[in-house]
C-alpha positions as CSV (number, residue, x, y, z in Angstrom):
1,M,2.3,17.8,-36.0
2,T,-0.8,18.5,-34.9
3,S,-3.3,15.5,-33.2
4,H,-5.5,15.5,-36.1
5,E,-2.4,14.5,-38.4
6,P,-1.4,10.7,-38.4
7,T,2.2,9.7,-36.9
8,A,2.9,7.8,-40.7
9,A,1.5,8.3,-43.7
10,V,2.8,6.3,-46.5
11,T,1.3,7.2,-50.1
12,G,1.1,5.4,-53.3
13,V,4.5,3.8,-51.9
14,G,6.7,1.8,-54.9
15,K,10.1,0.1,-54.9
16,R,11.7,-2.0,-57.0
17,F,15.2,-3.8,-57.4
18,R,16.3,-4.7,-60.8
19,R,13.7,-7.0,-61.6
20,T,12.2,-7.6,-58.8
21,R,8.9,-4.9,-58.0
22,A,9.5,-5.4,-54.1
23,L,6.6,-2.6,-53.3
24,D,3.4,-1.7,-55.2
25,D,1.6,1.3,-54.6
26,V,1.5,0.4,-50.9
27,T,-0.5,3.0,-49.0
28,F,-1.7,3.6,-45.2
29,Q,-1.6,5.8,-42.6
30,L,-0.4,4.6,-38.3
31,S,-1.5,6.5,-35.4
32,T,-0.6,5.8,-32.1
33,G,-1.0,2.1,-30.9
34,V,0.6,-0.9,-32.0
35,T,-0.2,-2.3,-35.6
36,G,0.9,-5.4,-36.6
37,L,2.6,-6.6,-40.3
38,L,1.8,-9.2,-41.5
39,G,2.7,-11.5,-44.8
40,P,4.6,-14.3,-46.4
41,N,8.6,-14.3,-46.9
42,G,9.1,-12.2,-49.8
43,A,6.3,-9.7,-49.2
44,G,7.9,-6.8,-48.6
45,K,7.6,-6.2,-45.1
46,T,11.6,-5.9,-44.5
47,T,11.6,-3.5,-47.3
48,L,8.7,-1.5,-46.2
49,L,10.4,-0.6,-42.4
50,R,13.8,0.1,-44.1
51,I,11.9,2.9,-46.2
52,M,9.8,4.2,-43.4
53,A,13.2,4.3,-40.9
54,T,14.7,6.3,-43.8
55,I,17.4,3.3,-44.8
56,L,16.0,3.4,-48.6
57,T,14.2,5.8,-51.1
58,P,11.3,4.7,-52.8
59,D,11.0,5.2,-56.0
60,E,7.4,6.4,-56.1
61,G,5.1,7.7,-53.4
62,E,5.5,10.3,-50.5
63,V,6.2,8.9,-46.9
64,S,5.7,11.6,-44.0
65,L,7.1,10.2,-40.9
66,L,6.1,12.5,-37.3
67,G,4.8,15.3,-39.6
68,R,7.8,15.7,-42.2
69,S,8.2,14.3,-45.2
70,V,11.3,12.1,-45.8
71,R,12.4,13.9,-49.3
72,T,15.1,16.4,-47.8
73,A,17.9,15.3,-45.7
74,G,17.3,17.8,-43.0
75,Q,13.7,16.5,-42.6
76,R,15.0,13.1,-42.5
77,T,17.8,13.7,-39.7
78,E,14.6,15.5,-37.3
79,V,12.5,11.8,-37.9
80,R,15.3,10.1,-36.8
81,R,16.2,12.1,-34.2
82,R,12.7,11.0,-33.2
83,L,12.5,7.5,-34.4
84,G,13.2,3.8,-32.8
85,Y,14.2,0.8,-35.1
86,L,15.0,-2.8,-34.9
87,P,16.6,-4.6,-38.0
88,Q,15.6,-8.2,-38.8
89,E,19.7,-8.7,-38.5
90,L,22.1,-6.4,-36.1
91,D,25.7,-6.1,-36.4
92,Y,27.0,-5.5,-33.1
93,P,31.0,-4.3,-33.1
94,R,33.7,-6.6,-31.8
95,G,34.7,-6.4,-28.0
96,F,31.8,-4.6,-26.6
97,T,29.7,-5.5,-23.6
98,A,25.9,-4.8,-23.4
99,F,26.5,-1.7,-21.9
100,G,28.5,-0.7,-23.8
101,F,26.9,-1.1,-27.1
102,I,24.0,0.7,-26.0
103,D,25.7,3.3,-24.7
104,Y,27.6,3.7,-28.2
105,M,24.2,3.7,-29.7
106,A,23.2,6.6,-27.6
107,I,25.8,8.7,-28.7
108,L,24.7,8.0,-32.0
109,K,21.4,9.4,-31.1
110,E,23.0,12.6,-29.9
111,W,23.1,11.8,-26.2
112,D,25.4,14.2,-25.2
113,D,25.3,14.1,-21.3
114,R,26.8,11.6,-19.8
115,T,25.0,11.1,-16.9
116,G,21.4,11.5,-18.5
117,R,22.6,9.1,-21.4
118,H,24.3,6.7,-18.6
119,A,20.6,6.4,-16.7
120,E,18.8,5.8,-20.0
121,V,21.1,2.8,-20.7
122,R,20.3,1.4,-17.5
123,R,16.7,1.7,-18.6
124,V,16.1,0.4,-21.4
125,I,18.8,-2.6,-20.4
126,E,16.2,-3.0,-17.7
127,A,13.0,-2.9,-19.8
128,V,14.3,-6.1,-21.7
129,Q,15.5,-7.9,-18.7
130,L,19.4,-7.4,-19.3
131,T,20.6,-5.5,-16.1
132,D,22.6,-9.1,-15.3
133,V,24.5,-9.0,-18.0
134,S,24.9,-5.6,-19.4
135,A,29.1,-6.2,-18.1
136,K,29.1,-9.0,-20.6
137,K,31.0,-9.2,-23.9
138,I,28.5,-9.4,-26.7
139,R,29.8,-12.7,-28.0
140,A,28.9,-14.4,-24.6
141,L,25.3,-13.8,-24.4
142,S,23.3,-16.1,-26.2
143,G,21.1,-15.4,-28.7
144,G,17.7,-14.7,-27.5
145,M,19.8,-12.5,-25.2
146,R,21.6,-10.6,-28.3
147,R,17.7,-9.9,-30.0
148,R,16.6,-8.3,-26.9
149,L,19.5,-6.0,-26.7
150,A,18.5,-4.9,-30.3
151,V,15.1,-3.9,-28.5
152,A,16.7,-2.2,-26.1
153,Q,18.4,-0.2,-28.3
154,A,15.2,0.8,-30.6
155,L,13.6,2.1,-27.3
156,I,16.4,4.7,-26.7
157,G,14.6,8.3,-25.6
158,T,11.7,6.8,-26.0
159,P,10.8,7.3,-29.6
160,K,6.8,8.4,-30.7
161,L,7.7,6.4,-34.0
162,L,9.0,2.6,-33.6
163,L,9.8,0.1,-36.2
164,L,10.3,-3.6,-35.3
165,D,11.4,-6.4,-37.4
166,E,10.6,-9.4,-36.0
167,P,11.5,-8.6,-32.5
168,T,10.4,-12.2,-31.3
169,T,13.0,-13.8,-33.1
170,G,14.4,-16.2,-30.7
171,L,12.7,-14.9,-27.4
172,D,11.2,-17.9,-25.2
173,P,7.5,-17.5,-24.3
174,E,8.7,-15.3,-21.0
175,Q,10.5,-13.4,-22.4
176,R,7.5,-12.9,-25.6
177,V,5.2,-11.3,-22.7
178,N,7.7,-9.0,-21.2
179,L,8.2,-7.7,-25.0
180,R,4.4,-7.1,-25.0
181,R,4.1,-5.7,-21.7
182,V,6.8,-3.1,-22.6
183,L,5.6,-2.3,-25.6
184,S,1.8,-1.8,-24.5
185,G,3.0,0.5,-22.2
186,M,4.7,3.3,-24.0
187,D,2.4,6.3,-25.8
188,A,3.9,5.8,-28.6
189,T,3.1,4.5,-32.7
190,I,3.9,0.9,-33.0
191,L,4.8,-0.8,-36.3
192,L,5.5,-4.7,-35.9
193,S,6.2,-7.1,-38.3
194,T,6.3,-11.0,-37.5
195,H,5.6,-13.9,-38.8
196,Q,3.7,-14.2,-35.3
197,T,0.3,-14.4,-35.5
198,E,-0.3,-15.0,-31.6
199,D,1.8,-11.5,-30.7
200,V,-0.3,-9.7,-33.3
201,E,-3.5,-11.1,-31.8
202,A,-2.3,-10.6,-28.5
203,L,-0.7,-7.0,-28.3
204,C,-2.3,-5.5,-31.4
205,D,-5.2,-3.1,-32.3
206,R,-4.9,-3.3,-36.6
207,V,-3.0,-5.4,-38.8
208,I,-1.8,-4.4,-42.0
209,V,-1.8,-7.7,-44.3
210,L,1.0,-7.0,-47.2
211,D,1.2,-9.7,-50.1
212,Q,3.6,-9.4,-53.2
213,G,4.2,-5.9,-52.1
214,Q,1.0,-5.0,-52.1
215,V,-1.7,-4.3,-49.1
216,T,-4.2,-7.2,-48.6
217,F,-6.4,-6.0,-45.9
218,E,-5.4,-2.8,-43.4
219,G,-8.4,-2.1,-40.7
220,A,-9.0,-3.6,-37.2
221,V,-7.4,-7.5,-36.0
222,A,-11.3,-8.7,-34.8
223,D,-12.4,-7.2,-38.2
224,L,-9.3,-9.7,-39.9
225,V,-10.3,-12.6,-37.7
226,A,-14.3,-11.9,-38.6
227,T,-13.5,-12.6,-42.4
228,A,-12.9,-16.6,-41.0
229,E,-16.2,-17.0,-39.0
230,G,-18.2,-20.4,-40.4
231,S,-14.6,-21.0,-42.1
232,V,-13.0,-23.2,-39.4
233,W,-14.1,-26.8,-38.1
234,M,-12.6,-29.8,-36.0
235,A,-13.4,-33.2,-37.1
236,D,-11.7,-36.7,-36.4
237,E,-10.2,-36.9,-40.0
238,P,-8.5,-34.4,-42.2
239,D,-11.1,-33.2,-45.2
240,P,-9.2,-32.7,-48.4
241,R,-11.5,-30.0,-49.3
242,A,-10.3,-28.1,-46.7
243,L,-7.8,-25.2,-48.0
244,A,-5.5,-26.3,-45.4
245,H,-5.7,-29.0,-42.2
246,W,-3.4,-30.4,-39.3
247,K,-3.5,-32.6,-36.5
248,A,-3.9,-30.7,-33.1
249,G,-3.2,-31.8,-29.7
250,N,-6.5,-33.8,-29.0
251,G,-6.4,-35.6,-31.9
252,R,-8.9,-33.9,-34.1
253,Y,-8.0,-32.6,-37.4
254,R,-8.6,-28.2,-37.4
255,H,-9.5,-27.6,-40.8
256,V,-9.9,-24.1,-42.9
257,G,-11.9,-24.0,-46.1
258,R,-14.5,-21.6,-47.6
259,E,-16.5,-24.6,-47.4
260,H,-17.4,-26.1,-44.6
261,V,-18.8,-29.9,-44.8
262,G,-19.5,-31.8,-41.6
263,G,-17.3,-31.6,-38.5
264,D,-17.6,-28.8,-35.4
265,Q,-17.4,-25.5,-36.4
266,V,-14.7,-23.4,-34.1
267,A,-14.1,-19.8,-33.2
268,P,-11.6,-18.9,-35.9
269,T,-8.5,-17.0,-34.7
270,L,-6.0,-14.5,-36.3
271,E,-3.8,-17.7,-38.0
272,D,-7.3,-19.0,-39.8
273,A,-8.3,-15.9,-40.9
274,Y,-4.7,-15.2,-42.5
275,L,-4.2,-18.5,-44.0
276,L,-7.9,-18.1,-45.2
277,M,-7.0,-14.8,-46.9
278,R,-3.4,-15.6,-48.5
279,G,-5.7,-19.0,-49.7
280,T,-2.9,-21.4,-48.0
281,T,-3.1,-25.0,-49.3
282,V,-2.7,-28.0,-47.7
283,D,0.8,-28.5,-48.7
284,E,2.1,-24.9,-48.3
285,L,0.8,-25.5,-44.3
286,E,2.5,-28.1,-44.0
287,V,5.9,-26.8,-45.4
288,T,5.3,-23.8,-43.1
289,R,4.5,-24.9,-39.6
């Protein structure tokens, strides 16, 4: 792979599960850096990551990862050796300690040298701040600890392509900040699927919005935020003409809408721009918030 080639290229990818079309003509490229993947439940984010992790095969289109097509078994094997993947849900073998589980995953990734492998296991466990509990059985760990352990297995070998499906689920604010520190320090291409717009705003330089299996936005985070300029305002009373509104901590109502009527304009956030792009209604926002 030359320096001019993207780390990942997804071209015209489609995927169907019986009558449900999960992905429809999805096309984008990724290079070094962190890209956020936003979208509502059922948008196709997990399906897309599973295809890029070489777990699923697309019905249409091409996927090139790390300079290799994933159409053939040999090419997929080469990609998997240099790929890190965090699924949305991860099953843990019964009876394993935290250290034993990561060691087991390292063996699956062909780390044959025991001394080097154990050094790598300790490194990734330390990166997610689980050193103090590395000897504990996984069943004794909290949900947040298990999620951090799942992140650790994806970091084995310092992969050049890292695919993360909801990595901050169950993490407290300090743990989320630490994860941002770890990811931002990697020289890798990272695709981070999340519902947390603040994580994307804090960590990512680019963002892809996926809705109903289609890419509705691809570009810089700042460019997406800019689409909501002039469309966010604060007022003392809720305005039913707004697309979405909620009562903020200061007692005033924050509004997002295409028609700004009255109130005080404020700078938009990524969440505001995302809601505006999706056309989220007041009722939908009250359900999802």
